[in-house]
N, C-alpha and C positions, 0 to 999 in steps of 0.2 A: 731543528726541533725533534725531540724524540717522538716516535709514533705512539699512539695511545695504547697499542698492544704491548708495549715494552715498559709501561709505567707500573708503579706499585699498586695502583687501582686496576686490577685485571679486568678485562672485558673480553667479549667474544671476538675472534678475528673476523674480518670482513668476508674472507673466503675460507671455507673450511674443507679440508680434504677428507676423503673417505677413511684414510688411515687415522686421522684425528678423531673422527666420529667413533670408530671402533675402539681406539685406545682409551679415550677419555669419557665417552658417553654410553658405552655398552654396560648395562648393569650385570653384575655377576649373578650366579644362581642364588647365592646367599642373600644378596641385596634384593632380588626379586621376591624370594620367599619372605624376607623381613617386611617388605613393603606390602605384600599381599596380606600378611598377618595383621598389619596395622591399619588397613583400609577396608572399607566395605562397598565401595563402588569403583568402577573402572575410571571414572573421572578423578577420584581421589588417588587411586593407584598411580595414574599418569603424573599427577601433580607432585606427589611425594617422591616418586622416582626421579623426576626432572629436578626437584629441589635438591635431592641428595647428590646427583651427578654434577649439577652446576656448582654446588658448594665444594665438592671435591676438586673441581677444576679451577674455580675462581677464588676460593677461599672466603667466599661470602655468598649470601642468598641473592640470586638474581631476581629482578622484577620480571613478571610474566611477559611483558612487552619487550624485554631485552633478549629473551631466548630466541635464537634464530629458528625459523620454521623447519629447517633441515634437521636440527637437533631434536625438536619435538617429534618429527616424523620418524627419526631413527629410534628414539626411545619407545615410541608407540609400536614399531615393528618388533623391537626386542621383547616387549611385553606381550606380543601377539594380540594386540588390540586392533582388530581389523576394521572396526567402525570409525571412519575418519571424522564422524560427527562428534566423537568424544572429545570434549575440551578438558584441559587441565584445571580442575576446580579445587580450591583449597578451603578447608574448614579451619580458620585460625585457632579456635579453641582446642581442637583435637591436635593440631600441629604443635601448639605450645606444650601440651601435656605428653607428648611423645618422648620416648627415650631414643634419641638419634645415635646411630652407631659412630664409632671413631672414623673420621674421613681418611685415615692413613692407609 
């Protein structure tokens, strides 16, 4: 049987290397600037950046409970959000109205 990581419905691998984190989940300077422009709180900044990076990697928007803690913490560090109490909160109305960048 094919492992779930190799199916058409992409999921997060059970074990993620540091290289994978840096290659696939580190937001670029442009992505950080875009996300800061589109959000007004740290919680929304984290949620939007996570949604963007997960979409780029998986080809779909991941549910919050699917995203591994290691990915959330990596993105939090990349955004320089030092308060670990900041949770990724999404405002669905604002997300729907956003002009998302091309994931390529």
